[in-house]
FIVO-319236 format. One line per 10 residues: number of its first residue (from 1); their letters; for each residue x, y, z of C-alpha. Coordinates in pm, whole numbers, plus 50000, padded with zeros to 5 digits. Example, Ala and Ser with C-alpha at 12.3 -4.5 7.8 and 13.67 -1.06 7.14 Angstrom:
1> as> 51230 49550 50780 ~ 51367 49894 50714 $
END
This chain:
1> maftaaiqsr> 15565 37437 80302 ~ 15633 37063 80309 ~ 15356 37004 80054 ~ 15518 37206 79775 ~ 15872 37103 79869 ~ 15777 36736 79840 ~ 15619 36789 79497 ~ 15923 36982 79373 ~ 16156 36716 79511 ~ 15959 36444 79331 $
11> ldafaqtrgy> 15983 36628 78999 ~ 16354 36702 79042 ~ 16435 36343 79140 ~ 16251 36220 78831 ~ 16445 36453 78601 ~ 16769 36342 78763 ~ 16702 35984 78649 ~ 16803 36108 78300 ~ 17097 36315 78418 ~ 16931 36657 78437 $
21> dgilsaatya> 16996 36883 78736 ~ 16622 36901 78801 ~ 16287 36946 78629 ~ 16367 37307 78536 ~ 16685 37200 78361 ~ 16506 36917 78180 ~ 16223 37147 78066 ~ 16469 37383 77899 ~ 16549 37110 77648 ~ 16198 37117 77497 $
31> tstvpkfaae> 16332 37329 77209 ~ 16654 37134 77164 ~ 16765 37048 76811 ~ 16861 36700 76937 ~ 16545 36486 76905 ~ 16612 36281 77222 ~ 16661 36594 77433 ~ 16362 36769 77275 ~ 16135 36474 77353 ~ 16260 36452 77711 $
41> gqyavearda> 16231 36828 77753 ~ 15876 36835 77620 ~ 15779 36549 77849 ~ 15936 36734 78142 ~ 15722 37040 78065 ~ 15406 36830 78040 ~ 15485 36629 78353 ~ 15567 36943 78550 ~ 15245 37113 78439 ~ 15023 36813 78513 $
51> twakgyeild> 15189 36757 78849 ~ 15156 37115 78969 ~ 14801 37144 78835 ~ 14702 36841 79044 ~ 14900 36961 79345 ~ 14728 37299 79344 ~ 14392 37131 79289 ~ 14451 36933 79608 ~ 14568 37242 79797 ~ 14272 37450 79678 $
61> avlsgqrpmp> 14032 37178 79797 ~ 14200 37177 80139 ~ 14199 37556 80170 ~ 13833 37578 80069 ~ 13736 37315 80328 ~ 13629 37054 80071 ~ 13872 36799 80213 ~ 14116 36756 80498 ~ 14487 36803 80437 ~ 14628 36473 80310 $
71> tieevmeelp> 14962 36339 80423 ~ 15259 36391 80194 ~ 15239 36021 80104 ~ 14873 36059 80009 ~ 14954 36362 79796 ~ 15227 36169 79615 ~ 14979 35891 79536 ~ 14734 36140 79383 ~ 14987 36303 79153 ~ 15013 36188 78791 $
81> plawpeaaa> 15260 35906 78734 ~ 15602 36000 78599 ~ 15751 35780 78329 ~ 15978 35883 78048 ~ 15824 35817 77707 ~ 15977 35519 77531 ~ 16073 35727 77227 ~ 16291 35943 77449 ~ 16483 35651 77599 $
END
């Protein structure tokens, strides 16, 4: 489904801005003993969770008839912003 693929692509592209293979790779660093990696990993987990929670909220509203299916661009605008925390820079 283009909806979920676009969300996953957005998360992966964001993680790649810090050199991770994707969001899954970044999230595995949440328990790292290196503070920078741990902070980035924890943020990746939180960003992934918030993004998918919102994505499925949108999809549930569409499937239940509460709203029409938005375009991919509209979905992207509704998702939480992604920005690495300053402490992890």
